[in-house]
VOKOLMAR-384009 format. One line per 3 residues: number of its first residue (from 0); their letters; for each residue x, y, z of C-alpha. Coordinates in nm, 3 decimals, always signed. Example, Ala and Ser with C-alpha at 12.3 -4.5 7.8 and 13.67 -1.06 7.14 Angstrom:
# VOKOLMAR-384009
0> AS> +1.230/-0.450/+0.780 | +1.367/-0.106/+0.714;
//
This chain:
# VOKOLMAR-384009
0> MSH> -1.520/+2.378/-2.269 | -1.749/+2.143/-2.463 | -1.971/+1.884/-2.299;
3> GDR> -1.744/+1.616/-2.447 | -1.434/+1.776/-2.297 | -1.605/+1.803/-1.961;
6> RAR> -1.709/+1.438/-1.972 | -1.353/+1.333/-2.062 | -1.202/+1.538/-1.780;
9> AGV> -1.465/+1.408/-1.537 | -1.367/+1.051/-1.626 | -0.999/+1.122/-1.562;
12> LQR> -1.075/+1.286/-1.227 | -1.309/+1.009/-1.118 | -1.040/+0.749/-1.188;
15> LLR> -0.785/+0.959/-0.998 | -1.021/+1.000/-0.704 | -1.103/+0.629/-0.690;
18> RMG> -0.731/+0.539/-0.712 | -0.650/+0.770/-0.421 | -0.960/+0.684/-0.218;
21> VLA> -1.091/+1.040/-0.229 | -1.403/+1.000/-0.446 | -1.628/+1.297/-0.383;
24> LGL> -1.965/+1.218/-0.231 | -2.198/+1.511/-0.264 | -2.065/+1.781/-0.494;
27> GTS> -1.997/+1.542/-0.779 | -1.716/+1.565/-1.031 | -1.886/+1.851/-1.213;
30> ALL> -1.870/+2.067/-0.902 | -1.503/+1.984/-0.856 | -1.442/+2.086/-1.212;
33> GCS> -1.636/+2.406/-1.169 | -1.884/+2.323/-1.442 | -2.251/+2.230/-1.464;
36> DSG> -2.496/+2.093/-1.712 | -2.589/+2.448/-1.810 | -2.246/+2.506/-1.961;
39> AES> -1.898/+2.615/-1.856 | -1.850/+2.926/-1.649 | -1.674/+3.210/-1.826;
42> VAP> -1.329/+3.278/-1.680 | -1.107/+3.573/-1.764 | -0.769/+3.466/-1.905;
45> ATK> -0.444/+3.514/-1.717 | -0.326/+3.872/-1.718 | +0.013/+4.028/-1.660;
48> AFA> -0.144/+4.293/-1.437 | -0.108/+4.036/-1.160 | +0.208/+3.900/-0.999;
51> HVE> +0.278/+3.571/-1.173 | +0.539/+3.309/-1.251 | +0.762/+3.340/-1.555;
54> GDH> +0.984/+3.036/-1.593 | +1.172/+2.980/-1.270 | +1.099/+3.313/-1.103;
57> LVD> +0.815/+3.532/-0.983 | +0.748/+3.873/-1.140 | +0.521/+4.160/-1.046;
60> GSG> +0.243/+4.301/-1.259 | +0.489/+4.500/-1.470 | +0.707/+4.196/-1.536;
63> APL> +0.990/+4.302/-1.303 | +1.145/+4.029/-1.081 | +0.960/+4.001/-0.751;
66> SLQ> +1.145/+3.877/-0.442 | +0.895/+3.802/-0.169 | +0.985/+3.914/+0.181;
69> GVA> +0.691/+3.892/+0.414 | +0.545/+3.785/+0.743 | +0.273/+3.548/+0.862;
72> LGD> -0.014/+3.732/+1.026 | -0.226/+3.561/+1.286 | -0.170/+3.254/+1.494;
75> VYY> -0.180/+2.924/+1.304 | -0.295/+2.757/+1.627 | -0.603/+2.981/+1.653;
78> GGN> -0.900/+2.750/+1.706 | -1.192/+2.992/+1.722 | -1.511/+2.971/+1.518;
81> DPP> -1.502/+3.340/+1.428 | -1.245/+3.530/+1.220 | -0.939/+3.617/+1.433;
84> RES> -1.017/+3.988/+1.461 | -0.775/+4.037/+1.752 | -0.488/+3.907/+1.542;
87> HGP> -0.425/+4.238/+1.366 | -0.576/+4.553/+1.220 | -0.500/+4.812/+0.950;
90> EDY> -0.216/+4.967/+1.152 | -0.034/+4.633/+1.147 | -0.019/+4.630/+0.768;
93> ARI> +0.138/+4.977/+0.791 | +0.396/+4.848/+1.040 | +0.474/+4.554/+0.814;
96> AQM> +0.531/+4.786/+0.518 | +0.754/+5.009/+0.730 | +0.978/+4.710/+0.802;
99> GMN> +1.032/+4.673/+0.426 | +0.808/+4.372/+0.373 | +0.604/+4.340/+0.056;
102> YVY> +0.362/+4.061/+0.131 | +0.156/+3.900/+0.408 | +0.083/+3.530/+0.457;
105> LPL> -0.270/+3.511/+0.601 | -0.356/+3.172/+0.760 | -0.712/+3.044/+0.715;
108> TAR> -0.889/+2.768/+0.906 | -1.208/+2.596/+0.801 | -1.350/+2.645/+1.151;
111> WLE> -1.414/+3.013/+1.089 | -1.454/+3.002/+0.711 | -1.760/+2.774/+0.717;
114> DAA> -2.041/+2.663/+0.945 | -1.980/+2.290/+0.921 | -2.311/+2.204/+1.090;
117> TDP> -2.549/+2.414/+0.884 | -2.368/+2.512/+0.563 | -2.054/+2.302/+0.505;
120> GVV> -1.832/+2.406/+0.218 | -1.975/+2.758/+0.198 | -1.767/+3.060/+0.304;
123> EAE> -1.965/+3.252/+0.562 | -2.047/+3.616/+0.494 | -1.871/+3.727/+0.814;
126> ALA> -1.552/+3.547/+0.712 | -1.562/+3.692/+0.362 | -1.618/+4.042/+0.497;
129> WLD> -1.313/+4.011/+0.723 | -1.101/+3.889/+0.434 | -1.223/+4.185/+0.228;
132> DNV> -1.113/+4.412/+0.514 | -0.767/+4.257/+0.498 | -0.748/+4.322/+0.126;
135> TWA> -0.840/+4.687/+0.186 | -0.576/+4.722/+0.458 | -0.310/+4.549/+0.250;
138> RAS> -0.385/+4.762/-0.054 | -0.358/+5.081/+0.150 | -0.009/+4.980/+0.268;
141> HVS> +0.103/+4.854/-0.077 | +0.159/+4.494/+0.028 | +0.022/+4.178/-0.130;
144> LLL> -0.179/+3.909/+0.046 | -0.140/+3.531/+0.022 | -0.438/+3.328/+0.147;
147> AMV> -0.318/+3.000/+0.303 | -0.532/+2.717/+0.440 | -0.353/+2.587/+0.750;
150> APP> -0.640/+2.376/+0.890 | -0.882/+2.223/+0.638 | -1.224/+2.075/+0.715;
153> GGS> -1.176/+1.780/+0.945 | -0.818/+1.882/+1.014 | -0.615/+2.075/+1.266;
156> TID> -0.288/+2.263/+1.288 | -0.105/+2.005/+1.499 | +0.160/+1.787/+1.341;
159> CGN> +0.010/+1.470/+1.193 | -0.329/+1.605/+1.303 | -0.510/+1.603/+0.968;
162> DAF> -0.575/+1.230/+0.939 | -0.952/+1.289/+0.943 | -0.917/+1.519/+0.642;
165> WAS> -0.708/+1.274/+0.441 | -0.950/+0.991/+0.513 | -1.273/+1.181/+0.445;
168> AEA> -1.405/+1.242/+0.093 | -1.669/+1.472/+0.247 | -1.403/+1.689/+0.416;
171> QER> -1.207/+1.711/+0.091 | -1.523/+1.816/-0.096 | -1.579/+2.098/+0.152;
174> WLA> -1.214/+2.204/+0.118 | -1.244/+2.224/-0.261 | -1.576/+2.406/-0.238;
177> LWR> -1.428/+2.664/+0.000 | -1.140/+2.727/-0.238 | -1.370/+2.756/-0.536;
180> SLA> -1.571/+3.022/-0.352 | -1.264/+3.212/-0.234 | -1.098/+3.205/-0.576;
183> AHF> -1.415/+3.318/-0.752 | -1.457/+3.604/-0.506 | -1.098/+3.730/-0.539;
186> AGE> -1.035/+3.645/-0.905 | -1.016/+4.009/-1.011 | -0.823/+4.141/-0.709;
189> PTI> -0.453/+4.215/-0.782 | -0.380/+4.280/-0.412 | -0.417/+3.906/-0.365;
192> LGY> -0.081/+3.748/-0.444 | -0.219/+3.397/-0.463 | -0.351/+3.094/-0.278;
195> APL> -0.191/+2.814/-0.077 | -0.463/+2.546/-0.081 | -0.309/+2.349/+0.209;
198> DPA> +0.000/+2.451/+0.400 | +0.153/+2.247/+0.541 | +0.040/+1.912/+0.407;
201> NPD> +0.076/+1.609/+0.634 | -0.062/+1.313/+0.435 | -0.127/+1.014/+0.656;
204> QSL> -0.019/+0.747/+0.408 | +0.182/+0.860/+0.107 | +0.289/+1.154/-0.107;
207> DQW> +0.044/+1.035/-0.373 | -0.238/+1.163/-0.152 | -0.095/+1.515/-0.159;
210> QAL> -0.024/+1.492/-0.532 | -0.384/+1.395/-0.607 | -0.535/+1.670/-0.392;
213> AEL> -0.293/+1.933/-0.524 | -0.405/+1.847/-0.876 | -0.772/+1.866/-0.776;
216> ATT> -0.721/+2.201/-0.603 | -0.545/+2.337/-0.911 | -0.828/+2.223/-1.139;
219> TIR> -1.096/+2.361/-0.908 | -0.934/+2.703/-0.865 | -0.838/+2.739/-1.230;
222> EVD> -1.201/+2.697/-1.336 | -1.277/+3.033/-1.173 | -0.938/+3.208/-1.146;
225> RKH> -0.648/+3.176/-1.390 | -0.475/+3.494/-1.278 | -0.339/+3.426/-0.932;
228> ALL> -0.035/+3.219/-0.844 | -0.071/+2.901/-0.641 | +0.164/+2.785/-0.366;
231> FSR> +0.224/+2.416/-0.302 | +0.469/+2.330/-0.024 | +0.651/+2.004/+0.035;
234> ALS> +0.477/+1.758/+0.263 | +0.603/+1.845/+0.610 | +0.550/+1.484/+0.714;
237> IAC> +0.421/+1.164/+0.555 | +0.261/+0.904/+0.782 | +0.400/+1.119/+1.065;
240> RFD> +0.758/+1.078/+0.939 | +0.946/+1.408/+0.913 | +1.266/+1.276/+0.755;
243> KEA> +1.165/+1.261/+0.388 | +1.408/+1.395/+0.129 | +1.311/+1.661/-0.123;
246> DDS> +1.232/+1.417/-0.405 | +1.002/+1.226/-0.171 | +0.816/+1.524/-0.026;
249> FVL> +0.752/+1.777/-0.305 | +0.465/+1.753/-0.553 | +0.458/+1.906/-0.900;
252> VDD> +0.139/+2.018/-1.073 | +0.085/+2.086/-1.442 | +0.029/+2.460/-1.417;
255> PNV> +0.268/+2.739/-1.522 | +0.174/+2.977/-1.240 | +0.286/+2.788/-0.929;
258> VYG> +0.541/+2.865/-0.658 | +0.676/+2.580/-0.445 | +0.753/+2.616/-0.077;
261> FDG> +0.923/+2.458/+0.222 | +0.930/+2.522/+0.594 | +1.241/+2.695/+0.730;
264> LQP> +1.195/+2.653/+1.106 | +1.513/+2.450/+1.136 | +1.677/+2.300/+1.326;
267> WFY> +1.353/+2.261/+1.519 | +1.507/+2.199/+1.859 | +1.697/+2.527/+1.832;
270> VAQ> +1.426/+2.755/+1.693 | +1.160/+2.611/+1.926 | +1.367/+2.560/+2.240;
273> LIT> +1.203/+2.629/+2.577 | +0.851/+2.679/+2.442 | +0.541/+2.469/+2.484;
276> NLG> +0.505/+2.291/+2.151 | +0.137/+2.336/+2.057 | +0.192/+2.149/+1.731;
279> TPT> +0.165/+1.806/+1.893 | -0.136/+1.611/+2.028 | +0.009/+1.639/+2.380;
282> PTM> +0.171/+1.984/+2.420 | +0.507/+1.960/+2.593 | +0.779/+2.203/+2.691;
285> LGA> +1.085/+2.164/+2.469 | +1.421/+2.161/+2.641 | +1.713/+2.401/+2.596;
288> YGS> +1.918/+2.343/+2.282 | +2.190/+2.606/+2.299 | +2.314/+2.911/+2.115;
291> YPD> +2.380/+3.003/+1.754 | +2.650/+2.977/+1.638 | +2.826/+2.718/+1.854;
294> ENL> +3.105/+2.499/+1.719 | +3.056/+2.258/+2.010 | +2.701/+2.177/+1.898;
297> FTI> +2.617/+1.980/+1.588 | +2.295/+1.915/+1.404 | +2.184/+1.611/+1.211;
300> DRT> +2.031/+1.584/+0.868 | +1.846/+1.255/+0.914 | +1.868/+1.178/+0.543;
303> KAT> +2.249/+1.159/+0.582 | +2.246/+0.949/+0.900 | +2.240/+0.570/+0.918;
306> WLH> +2.168/+0.367/+1.231 | +2.451/+0.113/+1.256 | +2.461/-0.037/+1.602;
309> ASD> +2.325/-0.033/+1.956 | +2.516/-0.078/+2.280 | +2.352/-0.416/+2.347;
312> DSR> +2.701/-0.575/+2.356 | +2.803/-0.346/+2.641 | +2.978/-0.446/+2.962;
315> PSA> +2.774/-0.568/+3.150 | +2.546/-0.714/+2.883 | +2.201/-0.593/+2.785;
318> DEL> +2.035/-0.881/+2.971 | +2.212/-0.782/+3.291 | +2.095/-0.421/+3.256;
321> KLL> +1.722/-0.492/+3.224 | +1.494/-0.349/+3.491 | +1.378/-0.632/+3.717;
324> PAE> +1.019/-0.672/+3.848 | +1.140/-0.635/+4.209 | +1.323/-0.306/+4.142;
327> TAW> +1.047/-0.065/+4.249 | +1.283/+0.182/+4.418 | +1.541/+0.396/+4.238;
330> TKR> +1.819/+0.163/+4.123 | +2.157/+0.253/+3.976 | +2.268/+0.103/+3.644;
333> TFY> +2.613/+0.147/+3.485 | +2.754/+0.006/+3.162 | +3.065/+0.056/+2.948;
336> YTI> +3.080/+0.066/+2.571 | +3.396/+0.098/+2.357 | +3.394/+0.242/+2.003;
339> TDR> +3.575/-0.013/+1.786 | +3.425/+0.077/+1.448 | +3.548/+0.392/+1.271;
342> QLK> +3.214/+0.424/+1.091 | +3.041/+0.518/+1.416 | +3.021/+0.897/+1.432;
345> YAQ> +2.768/+0.993/+1.697 | +2.549/+0.845/+1.970 | +2.192/+0.897/+2.087;
348> PVF> +2.086/+0.813/+2.443 | +1.769/+0.603/+2.441 | +1.520/+0.495/+2.708;
351> LGD> +1.430/+0.146/+2.587 | +1.099/-0.035/+2.636 | +1.098/-0.327/+2.391;
354> HSA> +0.844/-0.606/+2.463 | +0.777/-0.427/+2.789 | +0.464/-0.463/+2.998;
357> GKA> +0.451/-0.241/+3.304 | +0.589/+0.105/+3.373 | +0.950/+0.223/+3.396;
360> YFD> +1.093/+0.551/+3.528 | +1.420/+0.703/+3.399 | +1.627/+0.983/+3.552;
363> DIL> +1.974/+1.121/+3.627 | +2.187/+1.011/+3.327 | +2.564/+1.062/+3.336;
366> IEE> +2.773/+0.987/+3.025 | +3.153/+1.001/+3.054 | +3.428/+0.945/+2.799;
369> LSE> +3.732/+0.741/+2.905 | +4.030/+0.778/+2.670 | +4.408/+0.781/+2.668;
372> TGE> +4.403/+1.150/+2.763 | +4.185/+1.094/+3.069 | +3.819/+1.118/+3.163;
375> RVV> +3.563/+1.385/+3.078 | +3.190/+1.434/+3.132 | +3.008/+1.421/+2.798;
378> EDL> +2.655/+1.474/+2.932 | +2.509/+1.512/+3.277 | +2.132/+1.493/+3.229;
381> DVE> +1.889/+1.581/+3.504 | +1.574/+1.474/+3.320 | +1.328/+1.759/+3.369;
384> SLG> +1.151/+1.791/+3.032 | +0.962/+1.549/+2.811 | +1.039/+1.779/+2.519;
387> DWN> +1.395/+1.643/+2.497 | +1.273/+1.289/+2.422 | +1.082/+1.152/+2.123;
390> LWE> +0.855/+0.849/+2.155 | +0.879/+0.583/+1.883 | +0.684/+0.257/+1.852;
393> GDA> +0.761/-0.017/+1.599 | +0.601/-0.342/+1.485 | +0.782/-0.671/+1.438;
396> ATN> +0.930/-0.545/+1.109 | +1.034/-0.218/+1.283 | +0.779/-0.016/+1.085;
399> TVH> +0.661/+0.293/+1.272 | +0.320/+0.245/+1.435 | +0.110/+0.443/+1.683;
402> AGA> -0.020/+0.189/+1.931 | -0.079/+0.401/+2.240 | +0.243/+0.377/+2.441;
405> VAK> +0.258/+0.656/+2.698 | +0.556/+0.877/+2.780 | +0.496/+1.104/+3.077;
408> LEK> +0.681/+1.359/+3.287 | +0.661/+1.239/+3.648 | +0.704/+1.426/+3.978;
411> DAH> +0.882/+1.125/+4.130 | +1.253/+1.197/+4.072 | +1.594/+1.064/+4.168;
414> RGS> +1.746/+1.406/+4.106 | +1.574/+1.740/+4.064 | +1.197/+1.755/+4.048;
417> ASI> +1.101/+1.522/+3.762 | +1.166/+1.199/+3.578 | +1.023/+1.040/+3.263;
420> SLS> +0.812/+0.725/+3.255 | +0.733/+0.486/+2.970 | +0.430/+0.260/+2.994;
423> DVT> +0.145/+0.088/+2.805 | +0.383/-0.059/+2.547 | +0.198/-0.313/+2.333;
426> TPF> +0.437/-0.333/+2.036 | +0.756/-0.538/+1.998 | +0.965/-0.221/+1.990;
429> ANL> +0.934/+0.112/+2.170 | +1.173/+0.374/+2.298 | +1.224/+0.736/+2.390;
432> GAA> +1.512/+0.871/+2.182 | +1.700/+1.183/+2.284 | +1.647/+1.499/+2.081;
435> DSL> +1.921/+1.641/+1.861 | +2.041/+1.866/+2.142 | +2.143/+1.556/+2.343;
438> LFL> +2.330/+1.371/+2.068 | +2.708/+1.354/+2.109 | +3.008/+1.277/+1.891;
441> VNF> +3.198/+0.956/+1.964 | +3.569/+0.895/+1.914 | +3.729/+0.577/+1.786;
444> GST> +3.900/+0.389/+2.070 | +3.719/+0.573/+2.348 | +3.508/+0.397/+2.609;
447> YRV> +3.186/+0.554/+2.729 | +3.059/+0.495/+3.081 | +2.682/+0.543/+3.107;
450> TSW> +2.522/+0.568/+3.449 | +2.146/+0.597/+3.498 | +1.879/+0.557/+3.763;
453> VKG> +1.568/+0.350/+3.694 | +1.275/+0.196/+3.876 | +0.955/+0.016/+3.783;
456> ENV> +0.592/-0.058/+3.856 | +0.431/-0.389/+3.761 | +0.722/-0.468/+3.530;
459> AAS> +0.692/-0.806/+3.360 | +0.982/-1.050/+3.375 | +1.001/-1.043/+2.995;
462> ADF> +1.021/-0.663/+2.978 | +1.332/-0.490/+2.844 | +1.337/-0.150/+3.015;
465> RVR> +1.687/+0.004/+3.023 | +1.906/+0.289/+2.900 | +2.119/+0.225/+2.592;
468> LDL> +2.314/+0.412/+2.325 | +2.214/+0.401/+1.958 | +2.516/+0.457/+1.732;
471> YGY> +2.504/+0.617/+1.387 | +2.716/+0.665/+1.080 | +2.705/+0.984/+0.876;
474> SEA> +2.767/+1.035/+0.505 | +2.987/+1.342/+0.548 | +3.196/+1.520/+0.807;
477> LHG> +3.001/+1.659/+1.100 | +3.059/+2.019/+1.200 | +2.939/+2.271/+1.454;
480> FDR> +2.608/+2.453/+1.456 | +2.683/+2.749/+1.229 | +2.590/+2.922/+0.906;
483> STL> +2.695/+2.618/+0.702 | +2.429/+2.418/+0.891 | +2.163/+2.657/+0.762;
486> EEF> +2.311/+2.663/+0.412 | +2.296/+2.284/+0.393 | +1.935/+2.278/+0.505;
489> VGK> +1.819/+2.543/+0.257 | +2.044/+2.415/-0.021 | +1.895/+2.066/-0.043;
492> YRA> +1.547/+2.203/-0.112 | +1.670/+2.480/-0.340 | +1.852/+2.219/-0.546;
495> WGR> +1.520/+2.042/-0.603 | +1.366/+2.369/-0.724 | +1.651/+2.442/-0.961;
498> AAG> +1.629/+2.093/-1.109 | +1.253/+2.134/-1.154 | +1.292/+2.488/-1.294;
501> VPM> +1.041/+2.642/-1.052 | +1.035/+2.946/-0.821 | +1.049/+2.875/-0.447;
504> LVT> +0.946/+3.034/-0.120 | +1.051/+2.964/+0.239 | +0.703/+2.956/+0.389;
507> SLG> +0.814/+3.005/+0.749 | +1.141/+3.145/+0.877 | +1.190/+3.248/+1.238;
510> VAR> +1.281/+3.155/+1.593 | +1.070/+3.153/+1.908 | +1.114/+3.416/+2.177;
513> PSF> +1.352/+3.218/+2.405 | +1.614/+3.196/+2.129 | +1.638/+3.576/+2.133;
516> EDG> +1.720/+3.571/+2.504 | +2.027/+3.500/+2.718 | +2.276/+3.510/+2.432;
519> RGG> +2.115/+3.228/+2.232 | +2.177/+3.408/+1.903 | +1.829/+3.444/+1.758;
522> LEW> +1.908/+3.772/+1.581 | +2.217/+3.627/+1.418 | +2.019/+3.319/+1.305;
525> VSD> +1.753/+3.542/+1.144 | +2.017/+3.760/+0.978 | +2.203/+3.461/+0.834;
528> MID> +1.883/+3.294/+0.711 | +1.768/+3.609/+0.529 | +2.112/+3.641/+0.366;
531> ITR> +2.100/+3.276/+0.259 | +1.752/+3.308/+0.106 | +1.871/+3.607/-0.095;
534> EQQ> +2.183/+3.428/-0.214 | +1.968/+3.131/-0.317 | +1.708/+3.357/-0.488;
537> LGF> +1.433/+3.251/-0.253 | +1.145/+3.447/-0.110 | +1.077/+3.414/+0.262;
540> TYY> +0.799/+3.450/+0.517 | +0.889/+3.549/+0.872 | +0.693/+3.352/+1.130;
543> GYH> +0.527/+3.525/+1.289 | +0.385/+3.870/+1.349 | +0.153/+3.829/+1.649;
546> QQN> +0.188/+3.505/+1.844 | +0.277/+3.440/+2.206 | +0.572/+3.209/+2.143;
549> WGI> +0.686/+3.317/+1.795 | +0.560/+3.667/+1.741 | +0.727/+3.997/+1.675;
552> YAN> +0.443/+4.101/+1.905 | +0.384/+3.850/+2.185 | +0.076/+3.951/+2.385;
555> AEG> -0.169/+3.664/+2.422 | -0.489/+3.872/+2.407 | -0.604/+4.174/+2.211;
558> LPD> -0.449/+4.342/+1.911 | -0.067/+4.356/+1.887 | +0.063/+4.549/+2.186;
561> PET> +0.370/+4.770/+2.127 | +0.474/+4.693/+2.485 | +0.548/+4.335/+2.377;
564> VNQ> +0.736/+4.413/+2.055 | +1.073/+4.249/+1.989 | +1.233/+4.580/+1.895;
567> PLV> +1.583/+4.445/+1.814 | +1.418/+4.208/+1.564 | +1.214/+4.491/+1.411;
570> DLL> +1.532/+4.697/+1.378 | +1.717/+4.405/+1.214 | +1.436/+4.338/+0.966;
573> TEK> +1.401/+4.706/+0.882 | +1.774/+4.739/+0.821 | +1.801/+4.427/+0.605;
576> LH> +1.482/+4.470/+0.401 | +1.518/+4.834/+0.300;
//
């Protein structure tokens, strides 16, 4: 590259960085480009000895089609400052190969890659040595290795937890410097399948942030390594919103050797039921969802749902249902709501806290349907888990904000051993909406009787604490929780890939341990998802290999313990992948 070309590219990148607010501070544009005043670094051209992209599919070094079927090693929530040596060893690569898998997804975190205090942006020798060990182990078992950054400098592995990374030019510099070092080190190693510079991405403002950084990562890595494939996954969330459609969550980079990915842990409240969700700032136990398949359950694609109405015109009225300042003991509330609009398809119970100073407690919710054929119990909810309820705060224009409202599981209960409280609301709108597992279909002409128990502390007279129903329309017919649910989920992202003409990978596919127990159908879910990925010509990554909640091996300490293996899952994977 000539000095003129470098200056031209530097100008383009500087403008991009300024536009996105990510102007590098210390490395300078030359470092991001991988060049210096002494001249461009020599880089070997792309070679077909490495797995690479050809058109809309991935091929191996010989040019034969390559369908990735692998597993994520390690625990993405690992927060140590040293390489996770107890995650796995050479024998685990052998076990992975025996199951019929051909690649390993290896999560990296900046905490153990660099010493942020003394040498930021430089891969430590100990970390590099451990990665070299993994390459040796993978090569011996004839599997490939994908290096994936799951927690960048300034970031974390919790959902919406990387805001410091997105806001910090210094953190982004370190991230690029780490990738430049890693790519330069492994540039000639065919056991390395490729690199995922950031997976998942959770930009705190817009998709443009992820687009800009994906382009910078591509430029940085390609200055030292043109051989290995890159993986860029759709933004899992944007500004902490998880309901973005494919066109609004994928990025595309101008590079012919890129695979595009998406997360397959869906529906979340099924795959993660009854575990402590470590991927949130305040870990909470998720409630039970149910079994797969189950025609009496239904799941929602939020992109197809439209909020249409709330039960504010109930009998008695919303004003009559508000929690009063004097109601400091458990108080019964009952209202009736009749479905008179055929567009209304399903309802969501909500604990409301609009304009609400003080603290309200909610418990013991009974929802009954009254129709021409009689009465039936729709839901009988003994509120025992915060994991079944999602906190939302909104400004005057109903834009999502995070203003510090507190939802808490309380020991003070009307029934059972717990209730849920909502307090510290400072925004015009706030509520706790029921998770998908608590949504229910509504029928035209039916009346729904909703009974709840509430009480308050220091509740203002202007507060609007109460239980209500939010009512939604849906763009297509709703059906039970079955294989078609999974096909619809995978299909919408695969359609994006086909339109873009790019190869795709499901970056995480799996269910947590409780969904394999008590007839919840975890094995059938895994079997159906693998079949669907094959039918859709998608690679997949099973999540995960060694992790307490999600792992094929579930021991919390030490190397994977055969005593904790999910043997029926191993047998299923071995049967399907050979």
